[in-house]
C-alpha positions as CSV (number, residue, x, y, z in Angstrom):
1,M,-31.3,-174.7,53.6
2,K,-33.7,-177.1,51.8
3,K,-34.0,-177.4,47.9
4,I,-36.4,-174.8,46.8
5,P,-38.8,-175.4,44.0
6,Q,-37.5,-173.3,40.8
7,P,-39.2,-170.0,40.4
8,T,-41.1,-168.9,37.1
9,P,-39.3,-166.0,35.4
10,A,-42.0,-163.5,36.7
11,Q,-41.4,-164.9,40.4
12,Q,-37.4,-164.7,39.9
13,Q,-37.8,-161.1,38.7
14,F,-39.6,-160.4,42.0
15,I,-37.3,-162.1,44.1
16,D,-34.3,-160.7,42.7
17,C,-35.4,-156.9,43.0
18,T,-34.6,-156.5,46.6
19,D,-33.5,-152.9,46.6
20,R,-36.8,-150.7,45.7
21,S,-40.4,-150.7,46.5
22,I,-42.8,-153.0,44.3
23,L,-46.4,-153.0,43.5
24,L,-47.2,-156.9,43.1
25,H,-50.6,-157.8,41.5
26,A,-50.8,-161.5,42.3
27,C,-54.1,-163.4,43.1
28,V,-54.6,-166.7,45.0
29,G,-52.6,-169.6,43.8
30,T,-50.0,-167.8,41.9
31,G,-47.1,-168.5,44.3
32,K,-47.3,-165.0,46.0
33,T,-46.2,-166.3,49.5
34,Y,-43.6,-168.4,48.0
35,A,-41.9,-165.4,46.3
36,L,-42.3,-163.3,49.2
37,A,-40.5,-165.7,51.4
38,L,-37.8,-166.1,49.0
39,R,-37.2,-162.4,48.2
40,T,-36.8,-162.3,52.2
41,V,-34.1,-164.7,52.0
42,K,-32.5,-163.2,49.0
43,A,-32.1,-159.9,50.8
44,I,-30.5,-161.6,53.8
45,E,-28.2,-163.3,51.4
46,R,-27.2,-159.8,50.0
47,G,-26.6,-158.4,53.4
48,I,-29.9,-156.9,54.7
49,N,-30.0,-157.8,58.6
50,P,-32.9,-160.1,59.0
51,E,-33.9,-158.4,62.0
52,R,-34.5,-155.1,59.9
53,I,-36.8,-157.0,57.9
54,L,-40.6,-156.5,58.4
55,C,-43.2,-159.0,56.7
56,V,-47.0,-157.9,57.6
57,T,-49.9,-160.1,56.7
58,F,-53.9,-159.8,57.3
59,T,-54.2,-162.8,59.6
60,N,-52.5,-164.8,62.2
61,R,-52.6,-167.9,60.0
62,A,-51.0,-166.2,56.9
63,A,-48.5,-164.7,59.5
64,E,-47.8,-168.3,60.5
65,E,-47.6,-169.5,56.9
66,M,-44.9,-166.8,56.1
67,R,-42.7,-167.7,59.1
68,Q,-42.8,-171.6,58.1
69,R,-41.8,-170.4,54.6
70,I,-39.0,-168.3,55.6
71,S,-37.9,-171.1,58.2
72,L,-37.8,-173.7,55.4
73,Y,-35.7,-171.5,53.0
74,S,-33.3,-170.0,55.8
75,P,-33.8,-171.6,59.0
76,E,-30.8,-169.9,60.7
77,H,-32.4,-166.5,60.0
78,S,-36.0,-167.1,60.1
79,R,-36.7,-166.2,63.6
80,K,-35.0,-162.8,63.4
81,V,-37.4,-161.6,60.6
82,V,-40.0,-159.5,62.3
83,T,-43.4,-161.2,60.8
84,R,-46.8,-159.8,62.2
85,T,-50.3,-159.1,61.5
86,F,-51.1,-155.5,61.4
87,H,-52.6,-155.6,64.9
88,G,-49.7,-157.7,65.9
89,L,-47.1,-155.4,64.7
90,C,-49.1,-152.3,66.3
91,A,-49.2,-154.2,69.7
92,W,-45.4,-154.9,69.5
93,I,-44.5,-151.4,69.0
94,L,-46.9,-150.0,71.7
95,R,-45.5,-152.5,74.1
96,L,-41.9,-151.5,73.4
97,E,-42.7,-147.9,73.5
98,A,-45.5,-147.7,76.2
99,R,-43.4,-145.5,78.5
100,T,-43.1,-142.8,76.0
101,L,-46.6,-143.0,74.9
102,G,-48.0,-143.0,78.3
103,I,-49.8,-146.3,78.2
104,P,-49.5,-149.4,80.5
105,Q,-47.0,-151.6,79.1
106,D,-49.0,-154.7,80.3
107,F,-52.3,-153.7,78.6
108,V,-54.7,-156.2,77.5
109,I,-55.9,-156.6,74.0
110,M,-59.5,-157.0,73.7
111,D,-60.5,-159.0,70.8
112,E,-64.0,-158.8,69.1
113,D,-65.8,-161.0,71.4
114,D,-64.2,-159.3,74.4
115,S,-65.2,-155.9,73.1
116,Q,-68.7,-157.0,72.3
117,E,-69.1,-158.5,75.6
118,I,-68.2,-155.2,77.5
119,I,-70.6,-153.2,75.1
120,G,-73.5,-155.8,76.0
121,Q,-72.7,-155.3,79.6
122,L,-72.8,-151.2,79.2
123,K,-76.0,-151.7,77.3
124,L,-74.7,-149.4,74.7
125,G,-77.0,-150.9,72.0
126,D,-79.9,-149.7,74.0
127,L,-79.0,-145.9,73.4
128,H,-80.1,-146.4,69.7
129,Y,-83.0,-148.5,68.9
130,G,-81.6,-151.8,70.8
131,L,-78.7,-152.2,68.6
132,A,-76.8,-155.6,68.8
133,P,-73.3,-155.3,70.4
134,R,-71.8,-156.6,67.2
135,D,-73.4,-153.5,65.6
136,V,-72.2,-150.9,68.1
137,Y,-68.9,-152.6,67.8
138,N,-68.7,-152.0,64.1
139,A,-69.7,-148.4,64.6
140,L,-67.4,-147.6,67.1
141,Q,-64.6,-149.1,65.2
142,A,-65.3,-147.1,62.1
143,F,-65.8,-144.0,64.2
144,K,-62.5,-144.5,66.1
145,T,-60.3,-145.4,63.5
146,D,-61.3,-143.4,60.4
147,N,-64.0,-140.8,61.7
148,R,-66.7,-142.6,59.6
149,V,-70.4,-143.1,60.5
150,I,-71.5,-146.2,59.2
151,R,-75.2,-147.2,58.4
152,I,-76.7,-150.3,60.4
153,E,-79.2,-152.2,58.2
154,D,-82.7,-151.5,59.3
155,K,-82.0,-149.1,61.8
156,P,-82.2,-145.3,62.0
157,P,-78.9,-143.9,61.0
158,L,-76.4,-143.0,63.9
159,N,-75.2,-139.5,64.4
160,R,-71.8,-138.1,65.6
161,E,-73.0,-136.9,69.2
162,L,-74.6,-140.2,69.9
163,L,-71.2,-141.9,68.6
164,V,-69.2,-139.8,71.0
165,K,-71.2,-140.7,73.9
166,M,-71.0,-144.5,73.1
167,E,-67.3,-144.3,72.5
168,R,-66.7,-142.3,75.9
169,L,-68.5,-145.0,78.0
170,Y,-67.0,-147.8,76.1
171,Q,-63.4,-146.2,76.4
172,Q,-63.5,-145.6,80.2
173,E,-64.5,-149.3,80.7
174,L,-61.5,-150.3,78.4
175,A,-59.4,-148.1,80.8
176,G,-60.7,-149.7,83.8
177,L,-59.7,-153.0,82.5
178,R,-55.9,-151.6,81.2
179,G,-57.5,-152.8,77.7
180,L,-57.1,-151.5,74.2
181,D,-59.1,-152.8,71.3
182,F,-58.3,-153.5,67.8
183,G,-59.1,-150.0,66.8
184,D,-57.2,-148.7,69.7
185,L,-53.7,-150.5,68.4
186,I,-54.1,-148.8,64.9
187,K,-55.4,-145.5,66.2
188,I,-52.5,-144.9,68.7
189,T,-49.7,-146.4,66.7
190,H,-50.9,-144.1,63.8
191,K,-50.8,-141.1,65.9
192,A,-47.4,-141.8,67.3
193,L,-45.8,-142.6,63.9
194,A,-47.3,-139.6,62.0
195,P,-45.3,-136.8,61.2
196,G,-44.3,-135.0,64.5
197,G,-45.5,-138.1,66.4
198,A,-43.7,-139.2,69.5
199,L,-42.1,-142.1,67.4
200,A,-41.9,-141.0,64.1
201,A,-38.2,-139.9,63.8
202,K,-37.0,-143.1,65.9
203,W,-39.2,-145.6,63.9
204,R,-38.5,-144.4,60.6
205,H,-35.1,-145.9,60.7
206,R,-36.2,-149.4,62.1
207,F,-36.5,-151.4,58.9
208,D,-34.8,-151.7,55.7
209,L,-37.1,-153.9,53.9
210,I,-41.0,-154.2,54.3
211,Q,-43.5,-156.6,52.7
212,V,-47.2,-156.4,53.0
213,D,-49.3,-159.3,51.9
214,E,-53.0,-159.2,50.9
215,M,-52.8,-155.2,50.5
216,Q,-56.3,-155.2,49.2
217,D,-57.8,-155.7,52.5
218,T,-55.8,-153.0,54.1
219,H,-57.3,-149.8,55.7
220,I,-55.5,-146.4,54.7
221,K,-54.5,-145.9,58.6
222,E,-52.8,-149.4,58.4
223,Y,-51.1,-148.3,55.2
224,E,-50.0,-144.9,56.6
225,I,-48.2,-146.9,59.5
226,I,-46.3,-149.1,57.2
227,A,-45.7,-146.2,54.7
228,A,-44.0,-144.2,57.9
229,L,-41.9,-146.9,58.6
230,A,-40.7,-147.6,55.0
231,K,-40.2,-143.8,54.4
232,K,-36.3,-143.6,54.9
233,S,-35.6,-147.0,53.1
234,Q,-38.2,-146.7,50.2
235,N,-38.2,-150.3,50.1
236,L,-41.7,-151.4,50.4
237,V,-43.7,-154.3,48.6
238,L,-47.6,-154.0,48.5
239,A,-48.7,-157.6,47.2
240,G,-52.3,-158.8,46.6
241,D,-55.0,-159.2,44.3
242,F,-56.1,-155.4,43.6
243,D,-59.3,-156.4,41.8
244,Q,-61.1,-157.8,44.9
245,T,-61.4,-157.1,48.7
246,I,-64.0,-158.4,51.0
247,Y,-63.4,-155.8,53.9
248,E,-64.9,-152.9,52.2
249,W,-67.2,-152.7,55.4
250,R,-64.1,-152.1,57.7
251,G,-62.7,-149.5,55.5
252,S,-60.3,-151.3,53.0
253,T,-60.0,-149.0,49.9
254,P,-57.4,-150.6,47.4
255,D,-57.7,-148.0,44.8
256,V,-56.8,-145.4,47.5
257,V,-54.0,-147.4,49.0
258,I,-52.5,-147.9,45.5
259,Y,-52.6,-144.1,44.6
260,R,-51.0,-143.0,48.1
261,F,-48.5,-145.9,47.3
262,K,-47.5,-144.5,43.9
263,R,-47.2,-140.9,45.4
264,D,-45.3,-142.0,48.4
265,F,-42.8,-144.1,46.8
266,P,-42.4,-142.9,43.1
267,N,-39.7,-145.2,42.1
268,Y,-41.6,-148.3,42.6
269,E,-41.9,-150.9,40.0
270,D,-45.1,-152.7,38.8
271,M,-44.9,-156.5,38.6
272,T,-47.7,-159.2,38.0
273,F,-47.9,-162.9,38.5
274,L,-50.8,-164.6,36.2
275,E,-49.6,-168.2,36.3
276,N,-52.0,-169.8,38.7
277,H,-50.5,-173.0,40.2
278,R,-53.1,-174.4,42.1
279,S,-56.3,-174.6,40.1
280,A,-57.3,-176.6,37.1
281,R,-57.5,-175.4,33.8
282,V,-61.2,-175.4,33.4
283,L,-61.5,-173.3,36.7
284,I,-59.0,-170.7,35.5
285,E,-61.0,-170.3,32.1
286,A,-64.0,-169.7,34.0
287,A,-62.6,-167.1,36.1
288,R,-60.8,-165.7,33.0
289,S,-64.2,-164.8,31.7
290,V,-65.6,-163.3,34.8
291,V,-62.3,-161.3,35.2
292,A,-62.1,-160.0,31.8
293,S,-65.2,-157.7,32.8
294,Y,-63.5,-155.7,35.1
295,S,-59.6,-156.2,34.9
296,E,-56.9,-156.3,32.4
297,E,-54.8,-158.7,34.5
298,L,-55.9,-162.0,33.2
299,P,-55.0,-165.3,35.2
300,K,-53.7,-168.5,33.1
301,P,-53.1,-171.8,34.2
302,A,-49.8,-173.1,34.7
303,A,-48.1,-175.4,32.0
304,A,-48.6,-178.5,34.3
305,A,-52.0,-177.7,35.6
306,P,-54.6,-180.5,35.0
307,A,-57.7,-180.1,32.9
308,G,-60.1,-180.7,35.4
309,G,-64.0,-181.7,35.4
310,T,-66.8,-179.9,33.9
311,I,-68.2,-177.0,35.8
312,T,-72.2,-177.5,36.5
313,A,-74.7,-174.6,36.6
314,Q,-77.6,-175.9,38.5
315,G,-80.8,-173.6,38.7
316,A,-83.3,-174.0,41.5
317,A,-86.8,-172.8,42.2
318,D,-86.1,-171.4,45.6
319,E,-83.7,-171.7,48.7
320,Y,-84.9,-175.2,49.7
321,H,-84.7,-176.8,46.5
322,E,-81.1,-175.4,46.0
323,A,-80.2,-176.8,49.5
324,L,-81.9,-180.0,48.7
325,W,-79.5,-180.2,45.4
326,V,-76.5,-179.6,47.3
327,A,-77.1,-182.0,49.9
328,E,-78.0,-184.8,47.4
329,R,-74.7,-184.0,45.4
330,V,-72.6,-184.0,48.6
331,K,-74.0,-187.5,49.2
332,Q,-73.3,-188.8,45.9
333,L,-69.5,-187.3,46.0
334,N,-69.2,-189.3,49.7
335,K,-70.5,-192.5,48.1
336,Q,-67.8,-192.0,45.1
337,G,-65.2,-192.2,48.0
338,I,-64.7,-188.3,48.7
339,P,-64.6,-187.8,52.5
340,Y,-67.1,-185.1,53.7
341,S,-64.1,-183.5,55.2
342,R,-62.8,-182.7,51.6
343,I,-66.1,-181.2,50.7
344,G,-66.8,-177.5,50.5
345,V,-69.9,-175.6,50.2
346,L,-69.9,-171.6,49.6
347,C,-73.1,-169.7,50.5
348,R,-73.8,-165.9,50.0
349,T,-74.8,-165.4,53.7
350,N,-74.5,-167.1,57.0
351,N,-78.4,-167.6,57.0
352,R,-78.1,-170.0,54.1
353,A,-75.2,-172.2,55.5
354,G,-77.2,-172.4,58.8
Protein backbone atom coordinates (compact mmCIF):
# COMPACT_ATOMS: atom_id res chain seq x y z
CA MET A 1 0.00 0.00 0.00
CA LYS A 2 1.33 3.44 -0.91
CA LYS A 3 1.86 6.09 1.75
CA ILE A 4 -1.42 7.78 2.59
CA PRO A 5 -1.68 11.49 3.45
CA GLN A 6 -2.52 12.13 7.09
CA PRO A 7 -6.28 12.59 7.59
CA THR A 8 -7.65 15.51 9.58
CA PRO A 9 -9.29 14.66 12.95
CA ALA A 10 -12.76 14.91 11.38
CA GLN A 11 -11.75 12.66 8.49
CA GLN A 12 -10.12 10.14 10.85
CA GLN A 13 -13.27 9.93 12.97
CA PHE A 14 -15.27 9.14 9.83
CA ILE A 15 -12.72 6.61 8.53
CA ASP A 16 -12.60 4.74 11.83
CA CYS A 17 -16.39 4.47 12.14
CA THR A 18 -17.00 1.41 9.95
CA ASP A 19 -19.79 -0.33 11.86
CA ARG A 20 -22.79 2.01 11.57
CA SER A 21 -24.69 4.40 9.32
CA ILE A 22 -23.40 7.96 8.86
CA LEU A 23 -24.85 11.15 7.42
CA LEU A 24 -21.75 13.02 6.19
CA HIS A 25 -22.10 16.68 5.23
CA ALA A 26 -19.05 17.50 3.10
CA CYS A 27 -18.84 19.95 0.21
CA VAL A 28 -16.39 19.96 -2.69
CA GLY A 29 -12.76 20.24 -1.64
CA THR A 30 -13.11 18.83 1.87
CA GLY A 31 -11.56 15.43 1.11
CA LYS A 32 -14.82 13.50 0.89
CA THR A 33 -13.73 11.01 -1.80
CA TYR A 34 -10.39 10.51 -0.06
CA ALA A 35 -12.13 9.72 3.23
CA LEU A 36 -14.70 7.41 1.62
CA ALA A 37 -11.90 5.44 -0.03
CA LEU A 38 -9.94 5.18 3.22
CA ARG A 39 -13.05 4.09 5.11
CA THR A 40 -13.45 1.32 2.55
CA VAL A 41 -9.86 0.20 3.13
CA LYS A 42 -10.29 0.39 6.92
CA ALA A 43 -13.39 -1.79 6.71
CA ILE A 44 -11.48 -4.39 4.69
CA GLU A 45 -8.64 -4.34 7.23
CA ARG A 46 -11.20 -5.01 9.95
CA GLY A 47 -12.46 -8.12 8.20
CA ILE A 48 -15.28 -7.03 5.88
CA ASN A 49 -15.11 -8.93 2.60
CA PRO A 50 -14.37 -6.37 -0.17
CA GLU A 51 -16.93 -8.11 -2.39
CA ARG A 52 -19.58 -7.17 0.20
CA ILE A 53 -18.77 -3.45 0.03
CA LEU A 54 -20.76 -1.21 -2.34
CA CYS A 55 -19.72 2.33 -3.30
CA VAL A 56 -22.28 4.29 -5.33
CA THR A 57 -21.55 7.56 -7.11
CA PHE A 58 -23.54 9.82 -9.38
CA THR A 59 -21.39 9.84 -12.54
CA ASN A 60 -19.09 7.44 -14.37
CA ARG A 61 -16.22 9.85 -13.82
CA ALA A 62 -16.79 9.90 -10.06
CA ALA A 63 -17.06 6.10 -9.97
CA GLU A 64 -13.72 5.79 -11.77
CA GLU A 65 -12.13 8.26 -9.36
CA MET A 66 -13.39 6.19 -6.43
CA ARG A 67 -11.98 3.00 -7.98
CA GLN A 68 -8.60 4.65 -8.49
CA ARG A 69 -8.49 5.97 -4.91
CA ILE A 70 -9.29 2.55 -3.44
CA SER A 71 -6.73 0.97 -5.77
CA LEU A 72 -4.11 3.46 -4.62
CA TYR A 73 -4.65 2.62 -0.95
CA SER A 74 -5.44 -1.10 -1.29
CA PRO A 75 -4.45 -2.42 -4.75
CA GLU A 76 -4.92 -6.07 -3.81
CA HIS A 77 -8.61 -5.58 -2.91
CA SER A 78 -9.79 -2.69 -5.05
CA ARG A 79 -11.20 -4.73 -7.93
CA LYS A 80 -13.37 -6.75 -5.58
CA VAL A 81 -15.19 -3.71 -4.18
CA VAL A 82 -18.44 -3.08 -6.09
CA THR A 83 -18.20 0.51 -7.35
CA ARG A 84 -21.04 1.69 -9.58
CA THR A 85 -23.17 4.63 -10.60
CA PHE A 86 -26.87 4.28 -9.72
CA HIS A 87 -27.71 3.25 -13.27
CA GLY A 88 -24.68 0.95 -13.43
CA LEU A 89 -25.72 -0.72 -10.18
CA CYS A 90 -29.25 -1.29 -11.43
CA ALA A 91 -28.03 -2.66 -14.77
CA TRP A 92 -25.67 -5.05 -12.95
CA ILE A 93 -28.45 -6.35 -10.70
CA LEU A 94 -30.89 -6.73 -13.61
CA ARG A 95 -28.43 -8.69 -15.75
CA LEU A 96 -27.67 -11.06 -12.86
CA GLU A 97 -31.39 -11.55 -12.14
CA ALA A 98 -32.81 -11.27 -15.67
CA ARG A 99 -34.29 -14.77 -15.67
CA THR A 100 -36.04 -14.22 -12.33
CA LEU A 101 -37.45 -10.89 -13.53
CA GLY A 102 -38.45 -12.13 -16.99
CA ILE A 103 -36.33 -9.65 -18.96
CA PRO A 104 -33.72 -10.40 -21.63
CA GLN A 105 -30.27 -10.80 -20.09
CA ASP A 106 -28.70 -9.17 -23.13
CA PHE A 107 -30.88 -6.05 -22.93
CA VAL A 108 -29.47 -2.91 -24.52
CA ILE A 109 -29.18 0.22 -22.37
CA MET A 110 -30.51 3.25 -24.22
CA ASP A 111 -28.82 6.46 -23.13
CA GLU A 112 -30.45 9.89 -23.41
CA ASP A 113 -29.33 10.39 -27.02
CA ASP A 114 -30.62 6.95 -28.06
CA SER A 115 -33.94 7.55 -26.36
CA GLN A 116 -34.41 10.98 -27.87
CA GLU A 117 -33.65 9.60 -31.33
CA ILE A 118 -36.38 6.97 -30.85
CA ILE A 119 -38.82 9.64 -29.65
CA GLY A 120 -38.00 11.76 -32.70
CA GLN A 121 -38.56 8.86 -35.08
CA LEU A 122 -41.90 8.06 -33.45
CA LYS A 123 -42.82 11.77 -33.65
CA LEU A 124 -44.15 11.67 -30.10
CA GLY A 125 -43.53 15.38 -29.76
CA ASP A 126 -46.16 16.05 -32.41
CA LEU A 127 -48.81 14.67 -30.06
CA HIS A 128 -48.49 17.81 -27.96
CA TYR A 129 -47.76 21.06 -29.78
CA GLY A 130 -44.52 19.95 -31.42
CA LEU A 131 -42.49 19.20 -28.29
CA ALA A 132 -38.77 18.65 -28.81
CA PRO A 133 -37.60 15.04 -28.28
CA ARG A 134 -35.63 16.17 -25.22
CA ASP A 135 -38.77 17.62 -23.64
CA VAL A 136 -40.72 14.43 -24.32
CA TYR A 137 -37.87 12.35 -22.90
CA ASN A 138 -37.73 14.37 -19.67
CA ALA A 139 -41.51 14.20 -19.31
CA LEU A 140 -41.55 10.43 -19.82
CA GLN A 141 -38.71 9.86 -17.35
CA ALA A 142 -40.48 11.87 -14.65
CA PHE A 143 -43.77 10.09 -15.34
CA LYS A 144 -42.19 6.64 -15.47
CA THR A 145 -39.99 6.80 -12.38
CA ASP A 146 -41.94 9.14 -10.12
CA ASN A 147 -45.45 9.38 -11.58
CA ARG A 148 -44.87 13.13 -11.95
CA VAL A 149 -46.34 15.34 -14.65
CA ILE A 150 -43.82 18.08 -15.37
CA ARG A 151 -44.45 21.42 -17.05
CA ILE A 152 -42.64 22.18 -20.30
CA GLU A 153 -41.71 25.84 -20.60
CA ASP A 154 -43.80 27.84 -23.09
CA LYS A 155 -46.08 24.84 -23.77
CA PRO A 156 -49.58 24.00 -22.54
CA PRO A 157 -49.58 21.55 -19.59
CA LEU A 158 -49.28 17.85 -20.35
CA ASN A 159 -51.91 15.51 -18.97
CA ARG A 160 -51.72 11.94 -17.73
CA GLU A 161 -53.83 10.49 -20.52
CA LEU A 162 -51.43 11.84 -23.13
CA LEU A 163 -48.37 10.71 -21.16
CA VAL A 164 -49.79 7.19 -20.88
CA LYS A 165 -50.21 7.12 -24.68
CA MET A 166 -46.68 8.46 -25.26
CA GLU A 167 -45.21 5.96 -22.82
CA ARG A 168 -47.06 3.03 -24.41
CA LEU A 169 -45.77 3.85 -27.90
CA TYR A 170 -42.26 4.51 -26.62
CA GLN A 171 -42.08 1.32 -24.52
CA GLN A 172 -43.34 -0.77 -27.42
CA GLU A 173 -40.47 0.52 -29.53
CA LEU A 174 -37.95 -0.16 -26.74
CA ALA A 175 -39.26 -3.70 -26.33
CA GLY A 176 -38.78 -4.34 -30.04
CA LEU A 177 -35.16 -3.28 -29.67
CA ARG A 178 -34.67 -5.29 -26.44
CA GLY A 179 -33.87 -1.96 -24.84
CA LEU A 180 -34.17 -0.40 -21.40
CA ASP A 181 -33.66 3.30 -20.81
CA PHE A 182 -32.34 4.91 -17.63
CA GLY A 183 -35.82 5.22 -16.16
CA ASP A 184 -36.49 1.52 -16.76
CA LEU A 185 -33.30 0.56 -14.91
CA ILE A 186 -34.45 2.45 -11.82
CA LYS A 187 -38.13 1.47 -12.07
CA ILE A 188 -37.60 -2.28 -12.52
CA THR A 189 -34.88 -2.52 -9.86
CA HIS A 190 -36.96 -0.50 -7.39
CA LYS A 191 -39.97 -2.75 -7.87
CA ALA A 192 -37.86 -5.90 -7.53
CA LEU A 193 -36.24 -4.75 -4.27
CA ALA A 194 -39.36 -3.27 -2.67
CA PRO A 195 -40.95 -5.24 0.21
CA GLY A 196 -42.41 -8.39 -1.29
CA GLY A 197 -40.50 -7.85 -4.55
CA ALA A 198 -38.87 -10.69 -6.46
CA LEU A 199 -35.36 -9.82 -5.24
CA ALA A 200 -36.08 -8.29 -1.83
CA ALA A 201 -35.26 -11.31 0.36
CA LYS A 202 -32.13 -12.30 -1.58
CA TRP A 203 -30.46 -8.91 -2.03
CA ARG A 204 -31.02 -7.54 1.47
CA HIS A 205 -28.18 -9.88 2.54
CA ARG A 206 -25.80 -9.00 -0.30
CA PHE A 207 -23.76 -6.12 1.22
CA ASP A 208 -22.24 -5.43 4.65
CA LEU A 209 -21.27 -1.80 3.98
CA ILE A 210 -22.68 0.71 1.50
CA GLN A 211 -21.51 4.26 0.75
CA VAL A 212 -23.30 6.80 -1.46
CA ASP A 213 -21.50 9.92 -2.69
CA GLU A 214 -23.20 13.15 -3.84
CA MET A 215 -26.44 12.09 -2.21
CA GLN A 216 -27.95 15.56 -2.66
CA ASP A 217 -28.56 14.65 -6.32
CA THR A 218 -30.30 11.39 -5.43
CA HIS A 219 -33.87 10.67 -6.50
CA ILE A 220 -36.08 9.19 -3.77
CA LYS A 221 -36.49 5.97 -5.80
CA GLU A 222 -32.70 5.66 -6.00
CA TYR A 223 -32.47 6.14 -2.25
CA GLU A 224 -35.11 3.45 -1.68
CA ILE A 225 -33.09 1.00 -3.77
CA ILE A 226 -30.01 1.65 -1.63
CA ALA A 227 -32.02 1.55 1.60
CA ALA A 228 -33.38 -1.88 0.64
CA LEU A 229 -29.84 -3.16 0.05
CA ALA A 230 -28.65 -1.74 3.41
CA LYS A 231 -31.67 -2.78 5.47
CA LYS A 232 -30.00 -5.80 7.08
CA SER A 233 -26.50 -4.38 7.63
CA GLN A 234 -27.68 -0.95 8.87
CA ASN A 235 -24.31 0.30 7.63
CA LEU A 236 -25.06 3.01 5.08
CA VAL A 237 -23.21 6.28 4.45
CA LEU A 238 -24.91 9.16 2.66
CA ALA A 239 -22.26 11.77 1.82
CA GLY A 240 -22.63 15.08 0.03
CA ASP A 241 -23.33 18.77 0.26
CA PHE A 242 -26.88 18.81 1.61
CA ASP A 243 -27.28 22.56 1.01
CA GLN A 244 -27.25 22.30 -2.77
CA THR A 245 -28.59 20.24 -5.63
CA ILE A 246 -28.67 20.91 -9.37
CA TYR A 247 -31.04 18.06 -10.24
CA GLU A 248 -34.37 19.08 -8.74
CA TRP A 249 -35.78 18.98 -12.29
CA ARG A 250 -35.16 15.21 -12.37
CA GLY A 251 -36.62 14.65 -8.92
CA SER A 252 -33.69 15.02 -6.53
CA THR A 253 -35.04 15.89 -3.09
CA PRO A 254 -32.23 15.94 -0.49
CA ASP A 255 -34.53 17.02 2.35
CA VAL A 256 -36.87 14.09 1.72
CA VAL A 257 -33.99 11.64 1.38
CA ILE A 258 -32.41 12.81 4.65
CA TYR A 259 -35.76 12.54 6.45
CA ARG A 260 -36.22 8.99 5.19
CA PHE A 261 -32.62 8.05 6.04
CA LYS A 262 -33.04 9.22 9.65
CA ARG A 263 -36.21 7.18 9.94
CA ASP A 264 -34.84 4.05 8.25
CA PHE A 265 -31.43 4.08 10.00
CA PRO A 266 -32.15 5.48 13.47
CA ASN A 267 -28.72 4.65 14.95
CA TYR A 268 -26.90 6.83 12.43
CA GLU A 269 -24.23 9.40 13.32
CA ASP A 270 -24.01 12.98 12.00
CA MET A 271 -20.56 14.02 10.79
CA THR A 272 -19.29 17.12 8.97
CA PHE A 273 -16.17 18.06 7.01
CA LEU A 274 -15.74 21.83 7.03
CA GLU A 275 -12.06 22.27 6.23
CA ASN A 276 -11.60 22.94 2.50
CA HIS A 277 -8.30 21.69 1.04
CA ARG A 278 -8.79 22.88 -2.53
CA SER A 279 -9.62 26.58 -2.53
CA ALA A 280 -7.80 29.77 -1.56
CA ARG A 281 -8.78 31.60 1.64
CA VAL A 282 -10.35 34.54 -0.20
CA LEU A 283 -12.67 32.20 -2.09
CA ILE A 284 -13.69 30.33 1.07
CA GLU A 285 -14.47 33.58 2.88
CA ALA A 286 -16.62 34.71 -0.05
CA ALA A 287 -18.43 31.37 0.03
CA ARG A 288 -18.97 31.68 3.79
CA SER A 289 -20.71 35.02 3.32
CA VAL A 290 -23.18 33.40 0.91
CA VAL A 291 -23.65 30.08 2.73
CA ALA A 292 -24.28 31.86 6.05
CA SER A 293 -27.65 33.02 4.74
CA TYR A 294 -29.04 29.49 4.45
CA SER A 295 -26.84 27.05 6.39
CA GLU A 296 -25.21 26.59 9.78
CA GLU A 297 -22.43 24.47 8.22
CA LEU A 298 -19.91 27.13 7.18
CA PRO A 299 -16.81 26.08 5.20
CA LYS A 300 -13.39 27.07 6.46
CA PRO A 301 -9.99 27.11 4.73
CA ALA A 302 -7.38 24.49 5.53
CA ALA A 303 -4.48 25.73 7.65
CA ALA A 304 -2.10 25.61 4.69
CA ALA A 305 -4.48 27.21 2.17
CA PRO A 306 -2.97 30.07 0.11
CA ALA A 307 -4.40 33.54 0.56
CA GLY A 308 -5.46 33.89 -3.09
CA GLY A 309 -5.99 36.97 -5.21
CA THR A 310 -8.79 39.47 -4.94
CA ILE A 311 -12.25 38.75 -6.34
CA THR A 312 -13.48 41.24 -8.93
CA ALA A 313 -17.17 42.04 -9.34
CA GLN A 314 -17.76 43.58 -12.77
CA GLY A 315 -21.02 45.20 -13.83
CA ALA A 316 -22.12 45.52 -17.45
CA ALA A 317 -24.87 47.35 -19.30
CA ASP A 318 -26.06 44.23 -21.12
CA GLU A 319 -25.08 40.68 -22.15
CA TYR A 320 -22.97 41.90 -25.08
CA HIS A 321 -20.78 44.18 -22.96
CA GLU A 322 -20.54 41.51 -20.30
CA ALA A 323 -19.24 38.99 -22.85
CA LEU A 324 -16.86 41.61 -24.27
CA TRP A 325 -15.34 42.24 -20.84
CA VAL A 326 -14.93 38.51 -20.19
CA ALA A 327 -13.23 38.01 -23.57
CA GLU A 328 -10.80 40.88 -22.93
CA ARG A 329 -10.00 39.53 -19.49
CA VAL A 330 -9.30 36.06 -20.92
CA LYS A 331 -6.92 37.59 -23.47
CA GLN A 332 -5.09 39.48 -20.71
CA LEU A 333 -4.67 36.33 -18.64
CA ASN A 334 -3.32 34.48 -21.65
CA LYS A 335 -0.76 37.23 -22.31
CA GLN A 336 0.32 36.86 -18.69
CA GLY A 337 1.25 33.25 -19.42
CA ILE A 338 -1.91 31.36 -18.49
CA PRO A 339 -2.87 28.85 -21.25
CA TYR A 340 -6.40 29.14 -22.60
CA SER A 341 -6.97 25.50 -21.55
CA ARG A 342 -6.48 26.56 -17.91
CA ILE A 343 -9.12 29.31 -18.02
CA GLY A 344 -12.76 28.58 -17.25
CA VAL A 345 -15.84 30.71 -17.89
CA LEU A 346 -19.07 29.86 -16.10
CA CYS A 347 -22.43 30.93 -17.56
CA ARG A 348 -25.94 30.80 -16.17
CA THR A 349 -27.41 29.38 -19.39
CA ASN A 350 -26.19 27.48 -22.46
CA ASN A 351 -27.36 30.34 -24.66
CA ARG A 352 -24.87 32.69 -23.06
CA ALA A 353 -22.08 30.13 -23.32
CA GLY A 354 -22.71 29.88 -27.08
